[in-house]
N, C-alpha and C positions, 0 to 999 in steps of 0.2 A: 618537575612541577610537583608540588605537594598534593596529597590526596584531597586536602581541603580546597585548594585552588581548582583542581580538576572537577570536583563535585560542584563548586560554585559556577564554573563555566558551563557544565551540563545543565544546571538548573536554569540558566539564562538562555540556553539554546532554544531556537524557535520550534514550535510544534510542526511536525511533518504532517502534510495533508495528503491523504490517499483516497482514491475513489475506486470502488469495485462495481463493475457492470455485470449483472447477471440476468437470467431469464427465469423468474420464479425462484422458489427455494428448493430446487432439485438437489440431488446429491452433489453434483459438481460445484454448484454455488456454495453449499454449506462447507464443503472441503476447502474451497478456495478461501473463503472468509476465515475459517479456522487456521489454515496455514499462514495467511497474512497476519492474523492476530498473534500467532506464536512467533513469527519472524520479527514483528515489531516489538513484542515484549522482550525478546532477546537482544535486539539491537537499538531500540529506541524507548526504553522503559519510561512510561509516563510522558513521552514527548511526541505522541502521534494521535491523529484523529482519522478514523475510517468512516467514509460515507458509502452506503450501499445504494445503488441505483438499479431498480428492477425495471428492465426494459419492456416487460409485458405491461406494466402500469404506466410507463413513460416512454413509449416508442419513439417519440420525436427526438429523444436524446441520442439515438443511434446516429442520425445524420448530423445533429448539432455538435456532438462530441467526437465524431468520426470513429465510431466503433464498428469494426469489421468482423469481429469474432467474440464469442463469449465463452467463458468468463474472461474479462479484461480488467487488469489493475492499472490505474494511472497514478503515479506520484506527481502531483501538480504543485507541490511546494515541499522543499525548496526547488527552485528552478536550476537547471533546465528540466522540463517535463520528461518523465520516463514511463514506458509502457511495458507491461508483461502480459502475455496471453496464456491462459491455461490455469491449472489448479495450484501452481507454485509448489508442486510436489518435489521438484528437484531444488532443494533448499539453497545450495551454493549458486545455482544459476539464477534463482529468484533474487538472492542477495546482490549478485553482481549486476543484474539488469536494472533493478530498482535503486542500486547504489546505496543499499542500507549499511554497507561496511564503511561508508564515508560519513557516518552520522556523528562522529565526535567533534 
């Protein structure tokens, strides 16, 4: 495939939707968001959206979204949904769990 065709295919690719559940903006939350941003920039440049849910401000989301630990990252699009718990400091594990390596 030519680089022009590959670039066009990536431009048409859907935006990945991720949600990060945190409790306030403590160190672990900030580290998690920074790690997720970096991983998305490396694997999904320009094709991702991250929503941050502060469970201290929205405690009802714990039960509704079945959050059992924080921080939790959910990739809810593309399906199937994938979840990662923790700061995503192990880059290879985070990529594998969220399937960011299947982004092409």
